[in-house]
C-alpha positions as CSV (number, residue, x, y, z in Angstrom):
1,M,164.0,131.5,227.9
2,A,162.8,129.4,230.8
3,V,161.0,127.1,228.4
4,L,164.2,126.6,226.3
5,A,166.2,125.9,229.5
6,G,163.8,123.0,230.2
7,I,164.6,121.2,227.0
8,K,166.9,118.2,227.7
9,D,168.0,117.6,224.0
10,S,168.5,121.0,222.3
11,E,169.5,119.1,219.1
12,K,165.8,118.5,218.4
13,L,165.3,122.3,218.0
14,K,167.6,122.4,214.9
15,S,164.9,121.0,212.7
16,Y,162.6,123.9,213.5
17,Q,163.0,127.2,211.6
18,V,161.1,130.4,212.1
19,T,160.1,131.6,208.7
20,H,158.0,134.6,209.9
21,F,157.8,136.4,213.2
22,Q,155.3,139.1,214.0
23,P,156.2,140.9,217.2
24,F,153.5,141.8,219.7
25,D,150.9,144.0,218.2
26,P,149.0,146.0,220.8
27,V,146.1,146.6,218.4
28,H,145.6,142.8,217.7
29,K,146.9,141.9,221.2
30,R,149.0,139.0,220.1
31,T,152.4,137.9,218.7
32,E,152.6,135.1,216.1
33,A,155.2,133.1,214.2
34,T,155.2,130.7,211.3
35,I,157.4,127.6,211.9
36,K,158.8,125.2,209.4
37,V,159.9,121.7,210.5
38,Q,162.4,120.0,208.3
39,G,160.5,117.6,206.0
40,Q,157.1,118.7,207.2
41,A,154.5,121.4,206.6
42,E,154.6,124.8,208.1
43,F,152.4,125.7,211.1
44,K,151.6,128.9,213.0
45,V,151.8,129.6,216.7
46,T,150.5,132.6,218.6
47,K,150.5,134.0,222.1
48,G,148.2,136.7,223.2
49,A,144.7,137.5,224.4
50,P,142.3,134.5,223.7
51,Q,139.8,136.6,221.9
52,S,142.5,137.7,219.4
53,S,143.5,134.1,218.5
54,L,140.0,132.7,218.1
55,H,139.9,133.6,214.4
56,W,142.2,130.6,213.7
57,L,139.6,128.1,214.8
58,P,137.6,126.3,212.1
59,T,134.3,127.3,213.9
60,Q,134.0,130.7,215.4
61,P,133.1,130.8,219.1
62,V,133.3,134.6,219.1
63,S,129.5,134.7,219.1
64,N,129.6,132.8,222.4
65,P,130.5,135.5,225.1
66,S,130.4,133.0,227.9
67,L,133.1,130.8,226.2
68,I,135.3,133.9,225.7
69,K,134.9,134.8,229.3
70,R,135.9,131.3,230.5
71,L,139.0,131.3,228.1
72,M,140.1,134.7,229.4
73,I,140.4,133.5,233.0
74,L,142.7,130.6,232.1
75,P,146.5,131.2,232.6
76,H,147.2,129.8,229.1
77,V,145.2,128.2,226.3
78,V,146.5,126.0,223.5
79,F,144.6,125.4,220.3
80,A,145.9,122.6,218.0
81,L,144.4,122.6,214.6
């Protein structure tokens, strides 16, 4: 809610529609949603443990333990594909 409170023009949010929402799953350690923007393609967003979201990347760094360790110490990580 704090993020939404920081938006100056809430009218911009009206073009975004959540078409699918998966609540937090303790097995996969993430939550995810599919978002549709009016007149544009859908995209997915996720929040959770970095190692649980790496499967979305085009190249799989899972085989690189040092990369995963570095990602896990960051307060947040954003992947844009």
